C-alpha positions in Angstrom: 96.7 -58.1 179.5 99.7 -58.2 181.0 101.3 -54.9 179.3 100.6 -51.8 180.9 98.4 -49.5 178.9 99.1 -45.9 179.0 96.8 -43.3 177.3 97.6 -39.6 177.2 94.3 -37.4 176.9 95.2 -33.7 176.0 92.4 -31.0 176.4 92.9 -27.3 177.6 89.4 -27.7 179.4 90.2 -29.6 182.9 86.4 -30.7 182.9 86.8 -32.4 179.6 90.0 -34.2 181.2 88.2 -35.1 184.4 85.3 -36.7 182.3 87.7 -38.6 180.2 89.4 -40.1 183.4 85.8 -40.9 184.6 85.2 -42.8 181.3 88.1 -45.1 182.1 88.0 -45.3 185.9 86.8 -49.1 185.6 89.6 -50.1 183.5 93.4 -51.2 183.9 94.7 -48.3 182.0 97.4 -45.7 183.1 95.6 -42.3 182.1 98.0 -39.1 181.8 96.4 -35.8 181.1 97.9 -32.8 179.7 96.2 -29.2 179.3 98.0 -28.3 176.1 99.8 -29.7 173.1 103.3 -28.7 174.6 102.7 -30.3 177.9 101.5 -33.2 176.0 104.7 -33.5 174.0 106.7 -33.1 177.1 104.8 -35.6 178.7 105.6 -38.2 175.8 109.1 -37.3 175.9 109.2 -38.1 179.5 106.8 -41.4 179.6 107.7 -44.2 177.8 105.3 -46.6 176.5 102.3 -44.7 175.8 100.2 -46.8 173.2 97.2 -44.2 172.7 96.9 -40.4 172.3 93.6 -38.6 172.7 93.4 -34.8 171.7 90.8 -32.4 171.7 91.0 -30.4 168.1 90.5 -26.8 169.2 93.5 -25.8 171.7 95.4 -22.6 172.2 98.6 -22.4 170.4 99.0 -26.0 168.4 95.6 -27.4 167.5 94.9 -31.0 168.0 95.5 -32.1 164.5 99.3 -30.5 164.4 100.0 -32.0 167.8 99.1 -35.3 166.5 100.9 -34.8 163.4 104.2 -34.2 165.5 103.3 -37.1 167.8 103.0 -39.1 164.6 106.6 -38.0 163.5 108.1 -38.5 166.8 106.2 -41.5 168.3 104.8 -43.1 164.9 103.6 -46.3 166.7 101.1 -44.5 168.7 97.4 -44.5 168.0 96.0 -40.9 167.7 92.3 -40.0 168.1 91.1 -36.5 167.7 88.0 -35.2 169.8 86.1 -32.3 168.1 82.8 -30.4 168.0 80.7 -30.7 164.8 81.5 -27.3 163.7 85.1 -28.2 163.2 84.1 -31.6 161.4 84.9 -30.5 157.8 88.4 -29.1 158.9 89.3 -32.0 161.1 88.2 -34.8 158.5 90.6 -32.7 155.6 93.5 -32.8 158.3 93.2 -36.6 159.3 95.5 -37.9 156.7 98.3 -35.3 157.5 98.4 -36.6 161.3 97.6 -40.3 160.4 94.7 -40.0 163.1 93.0 -43.3 163.5 89.7 -42.1 164.4 87.8 -38.8 164.7 85.2 -38.8 167.6 82.8 -36.0 167.5 82.0 -34.0 170.9 79.6 -34.8 172.8 80.9 -38.1 172.7 79.0 -41.4 173.7 80.9 -42.8 176.7 80.4 -46.5 175.7 81.4 -45.8 171.9 84.7 -43.8 173.1 85.6 -46.8 175.2 85.1 -49.3 172.4 87.1 -46.9 170.3 90.0 -46.8 172.8 89.8 -50.8 172.8 89.9 -51.0 169.2 93.0 -48.5 169.2 94.7 -50.6 171.7 94.1 -53.7 169.6 95.3 -52.1 166.5 98.6 -50.9 168.4 99.3 -54.4 169.6 98.5 -55.9 166.4 100.8 -53.3 164.5 103.7 -54.1 167.2 103.6 -57.9 166.6 103.7 -57.3 162.9 106.7 -55.3 163.4 108.3 -58.1 165.7 107.1 -60.7 163.2 108.5 -58.9 160.3 111.8 -58.2 162.3 111.8 -61.7 163.1 111.4 -63.0 159.5 114.1 -60.5 158.5 116.3 -62.3 161.1 115.7 -65.7 160.1 116.0 -64.9 156.5 119.7 -63.3 157.1 120.7 -66.6 159.3 119.3 -68.6 156.4 121.4 -66.7 153.9 124.4 -66.9 156.2 123.8 -70.9 156.2 123.3 -70.9 152.4 126.5 -68.9 152.0 128.2 -71.4 154.3 126.7 -74.1 152.7 128.1 -72.9 149.2 131.4 -72.8 150.9 131.4 -76.3 152.1 130.0 -77.6 148.7 132.8 -75.8 146.8 135.6 -77.1 149.5 133.9 -80.5 149.3 133.9 -80.2 145.4 137.8 -79.5 145.5 138.3 -82.5 147.6 136.5 -84.4 145.4 138.4 -83.3 142.3 141.7 -83.9 144.1 140.4 -87.4 145.1 139.4 -88.1 141.6 142.8 -87.0 140.2 144.6 -89.1 142.7 142.4 -92.1 142.0 142.8 -91.4 138.1 146.8 -91.5 138.8 146.5 -94.8 141.0 144.5 -96.4 138.1 147.2 -95.1 135.6 149.7 -96.7 137.8 147.7 -99.8 138.5 147.5 -100.6 134.7 151.2 -100.0 134.4 152.2 -102.7 137.0 154.2 -105.8 135.8 152.0 -107.8 138.2 148.5 -108.7 137.7 145.7 -107.3 139.9 142.2 -108.5 140.4 139.7 -107.3 142.9 136.6 -109.5 143.7 133.8 -108.9 145.9 132.5 -111.5 148.3 129.2 -112.2 145.6 132.2 -113.1 143.0 131.8 -110.1 140.8 135.0 -108.7 139.4 135.3 -104.9 140.4 139.1 -104.4 139.5 141.6 -105.6 136.8 144.6 -104.4 135.4 146.0 -105.2 131.7 148.6 -107.7 133.2 145.7 -109.5 134.7 144.0 -109.7 131.4 147.2 -110.8 129.6 147.7 -113.7 131.9 144.0 -114.8 132.3 143.2 -114.3 128.6 140.2 -112.5 127.0 139.6 -108.9 126.8 139.2 -106.3 129.8 135.4 -105.5 128.8 134.5 -109.3 129.0 135.7 -109.8 132.5 135.3 -106.9 134.5 131.8 -106.7 136.0 131.2 -110.3 135.4 131.0 -113.2 137.8 134.6 -115.0 138.4 133.0 -118.4 137.8 132.0 -117.4 134.3 135.5 -115.9 133.3 138.2 -116.9 135.4 139.9 -120.3 135.4 138.5 -122.8 138.2 141.4 -123.2 140.0 141.9 -119.2 140.4 138.1 -119.2 141.6 138.8 -122.3 144.3 141.8 -120.0 145.5 139.5 -117.3 145.9 137.2 -119.0 148.2 140.1 -120.0 150.2 141.3 -116.6 150.7 137.9 -115.5 151.5 137.9 -118.1 154.3 141.6 -117.7 155.5 141.8 -114.1 154.8 145.3 -114.7 153.0 146.6 -117.1 150.8 149.5 -117.9 148.2 149.7 -120.7 145.7 151.3 -121.4 142.3 149.2 -122.7 139.4 149.3 -123.1 135.7 147.0 -120.4 133.9 146.8 -120.6 130.0 150.2 -122.5 129.9 152.0 -120.2 132.2 153.3 -120.8 135.6 151.7 -118.4 138.0 152.1 -117.3 141.5 149.0 -116.1 143.1 148.5 -114.2 146.2 145.3 -113.1 147.7 144.3 -111.2 150.8 140.7 -110.2 152.3 140.5 -106.5 153.2 137.5 -104.4 154.6 137.2 -100.7 153.6 134.5 -98.6 154.8 132.5 -101.7 156.0 132.7 -103.6 152.7 134.4 -106.7 152.4 136.5 -107.6 149.2 139.5 -109.9 147.9 142.5 -108.4 146.3 144.7 -111.1 143.9 148.1 -110.8 142.9 149.5 -112.7 139.9 152.8 -112.8 139.0 154.4 -114.8 136.0 157.0 -117.4 137.0 159.9 -118.6 134.8 159.2 -122.2 133.2 156.1 -121.8 131.7 154.1 -125.0 130.7 152.6 -125.5 127.1 
């Protein structure tokens, strides 16, 4: 055990105190002795880190139970043991709860049994202190977790606000896209149409629902599909073609955003339609 163990023994008889010192002479304990309750309280006030207090019951002035009750009030973490003769047993037992006394040891005591009682008292002290430390650590962790949760909630609220703004901006962009006098088509490399505005639908023919999300080979004119392949290879292109009887200038550019590639086509009606 790395921690120094301090035991305070209180008795008004010096021979009893010497006997207690002899019992623990082979143990690595720091034994403190006091001849009265008042002296015992003074020693406790002057000496930090006393784990176990052993007190006789019958002493002049403050008796052992009253002394240990005061010890309990001022140093509640100590483990308290009272010694008493058989004649005092009834009185001591009735007063044990008042001082929250760990154990009553009758006089005359058995040395081995008293030594074992003190060992158990020290174990009780260590267990109680470890429980307090664990409870404090758990409370600290819970406070940290609560703080993290509060910060997380704040971050989520900020992120949600950003998403709302982004969605509004996207909605406005979509509205603007639909009002453009130029047809716009977005195609991903596997040929699926992912973007389309009303002007593009008017040029190509058909309906928005029948084109968007479909493979371009199934819904776009063959010459426009061929042009998409050229843009994908050259990264840019511009060509004039006839679509649904109208002369159209098609421009295309290959873009990469967020690691994903796509092709954007712009279709512009030209004068001189062919019927």
